C-alpha positions, 0 to 999 in steps of 0.5 A: 500500500506504499504507493497509495496517493492522497488523491486516491484517498480523497476520492475514496472518502468522497465515494464512501460518503455519497455511495454514488460515484456520480455524486462524488465526481460532482463534489470533487469536480471530476468526471465519473470515469475519473472516480472509477479509475481512481477507485480501481487503482486504489483497490489494486494497491490494497489487493481487495475490493473496497466497494460492492457494485450492483448496477449503479448502486455501490456499498462498502465492503468490510475492507472498505469500511476499515480503510475508511476509518484510517483514510478519514484520520489521515486526511483530517491530520493533513488538514490540521497540518495545512491549517497550522502552516496557513498561520505562517502564510497569513490570510491572503489565501486558504481553503474553508469548509462551512457546514450549514443546516438547510434553513441557513442556506437562505442567508449564509451564501450571501453572507459568504459573498460579502466575506469573499469581497474582502478576502477574494483569494480564500476558497470556500466550500458550503456543505448543507445538511440537517443538524445530525449530519453536521454533528457527524461531519464535525466529529470527522473533522470534515468542517472548519465551521458550522452555522446552526441553531442548536449547538451539539451536546454530543461533542465538545464545541465552541458555539457562539450566538450571533443573531436571533432566529424566529420560528413559527407556524406558517399556512396558506393565506386563506387558512382559517388561522389567519382570521380572528383574534390570537389563537390558543396553541390548542387550536393546532390539534385541529389541523394536519401538519407537514413536518421536517424530518427527524434530526432537523433542528426545526423539527426539534423546536416544533416538538419542544413548543408542542410539548410545552403547550401539551398539544398533540397534532396530526402529521400529514406528511414528513419532508426533508426540504423546506422548499417542498414544505412551503409548496405543500403549505401554499397549496393548502395541503396542511400547515407547518412549523418553519424558520421565518428566515425561510419564508421571506420571499413568500411573505413579501408576495403574500403567498404564505401567512404567519398566523397569530398564535399563543407563544409564537414566534419562538425566538432561538439563536443562530450560532457559529460552531467549531469543535473545541479541539480544532485549531482554526486556520486564519481563513476560518478565524476570519470568517468566524469573526466576520459572522460574529461582527456582521451577522446580526446586522445583515439579517436585520437588513435582509429580513427587516421587522421579521428579525428580532434583534439578537442583543435583545432576544438571545435569552428567549430560547432558555424559556422551555423546561429542561433547557440548559443555558448557553453562553449569551452575548454580553448585551443580552436582555430579556426579549420583548414580546413579538407578535405575528403582526410584526413579522412582515419583511420590508417590501421591495419598492418595485413589489409592494406587499399585499398584507393579509387581514384578519376580521379586525383591521390588523396588518398581517404577514 
């Protein structure tokens, strides 16, 4: 095995992660035949098959599973060495891998664009997954930083809050919940829910809210995509519980409503997270500082009155029973009450918002 190359190991780890040579090729900016050739050469070096092939699907052999453990360990050590040496080269260049939960994709790419305007030679890669997937990737040292709502307790991390994160019930604009006075949480038992998959931070927040108000709801559908859930909600197939950062466009165009419900919106926090044992590269440290310094102002600018100010709202996610306190920003105070009527994003001058109205003449998002 002395002639195994780092390129072969990287290809092998990507193929093992996706269990699909086509997806691995896209991830590494190679062609599927190039992936197959690298895997074949690696298997010749090992002397045993690493994948079992069945048509277009592949799975790891026992040999492949053993090699994967050591391959990840070697690549992780090499990445640590690269990060350490990067400190001597300074910040002008480097590679940065950022993980984010799917809800964060509505703002992190634009925040990263602003960062790269200041540091154009830093190569950045974004990885999207649910909370459980990101925790597993941090454990494998695959990520420099992660942007998520609920920091992991499974591993030792540094998790720093940078902005408030409002979540709430969303429904079609003509849904019965959109009319009348504020509805009690118990009303939700009357409607079918379209929910996120298990392992999602949004799903966990929803379950905590329903548990606090002792409400049992009927699940109509479980989906792993915010976009698919929004389409189902807009078509009237059910209601859902989503991050309000994921529905900015739909609120501006009056395609989704945010009903006034007891205890909502639920205000959590966005965190920038890295494993405690990881020494960050200069590029990762620079992005971390950029997010902490500019993230809250950017979200306030993008989402307007939908965005509670983090310096005033960061304590809101400590309200549920059994939740352990986490580090708060120094200026944290008790959050002001936020009503659904305030959750209206700023209208574009070219496209004014047609606000929903209840029985009483109160503007609604």
